[in-house]
Steps between C-alpha positions, in 0.01 A plus 500: 500500500860430598645164397859374547624235269761302702756230444787358720808290430621265776779267609279186450155377478360487857540740793431220741837357394668832598504646151467875481421793255790652313317739267171691511357682200177696500323711240217734586172529307256778567157486336638244254793717394853393573695768684872569548466431876692171528661318806806286430769369732749211513546342848774315674322178616774405760520157354611324176289490188407162355675422175162430338371841601809668350431327165148655506587866593879526462544680833816378675615500862782733421267757344295515817784534749479874534111529469279599790332237725122459498462675829659813341233519220201341680333826615544690169357190307198470729423872479512475121269197495262591773131551393560391138377207296797268438504344154721197509550191275488194717421705804544224770872477417585881538254552786645203683849640485382860588319371808793288608732795470277734714427225753881479563485862597174503688372184663144646511487563120147447365594452134528718196127446421408702809673803336402443140258314281658236270410397149672188345535534124582135469162395647336763275675358198405147581135594516522705177710244309423156650725218375765744354846599611465806723856578596602866462683416179192332357271792595752738332456306181126480530460872570770623271712648777877543424709278725812485275717635775397224745806262456508453875244564772524841670259639748466851354496384142250227567286755688499744204412221259219369733354852522462509122357135499255582787364807316467300177311221687265742667419718200808702413659821644244781485488876441214742511553593139546303179845662478707280746755778530252774593460645849273295718199685623371466851153627416361151500740257668251211465493526121747293307567512124741238362781612270447368142793310356570634143690187409215270558394319163161556359229251602445223252132482356391153415185498294261202476533285193197409273433175699505676836279785365243252379490318834467829675208607281330166555522532870351851493215359285424242761504759771266718291259210460494402872454858605209572259706736277659690783868431419646856496804396308279418198297821522601780265505840645340760284457873531144618408448818310327779715144544436388818325224681693302782351536821686 
């Protein structure tokens, strides 16, 4: 299972207003393990960046002057993405910009979703945590993912962080042994064992108080009465001695 966690930075908020992509960052996940196969590029957007956008990501017009145009990286990016499941936080934003860029190059462009499947982690988070904040920073706090280096938005950094968040949201990064550093076996690719965190605190055991225990016993006695003495929780299990048989 190949997944690509993707993020973009842009000159503004809406491609319909002529805004364009200035950075693409991608992280590959194979069988729920993050790999070193990344795709990262800065892009000259051939237009000015909005001041508000610069405040978010810190990328300036001067920095992008010598960077390639989108048409120069379009084929390599599409080949990297093709056939994968794209994991994106607030997918309509990034997909809208990607589609707009490719449409500029090819008037018959069918859309990125014709080459990839798309999973929106923002929609996932809203279903899992209704009524709560579900920004990437909020999810990092909720799932104990380190985002201390995220002073400004950056496509590759945000993709790396989102990969960790996505794995935590969906059950954690997996290995085929309890030792997360051990070699992964291919004997049973469908089998998944989750790495055990040694720093996880012991589960708290809360015992019933005297009042709760009395109420519980009373309830069992009522069940026993209604069932004609068939309440199994009140039946003592005994082990009978073996009978002695004369030879």
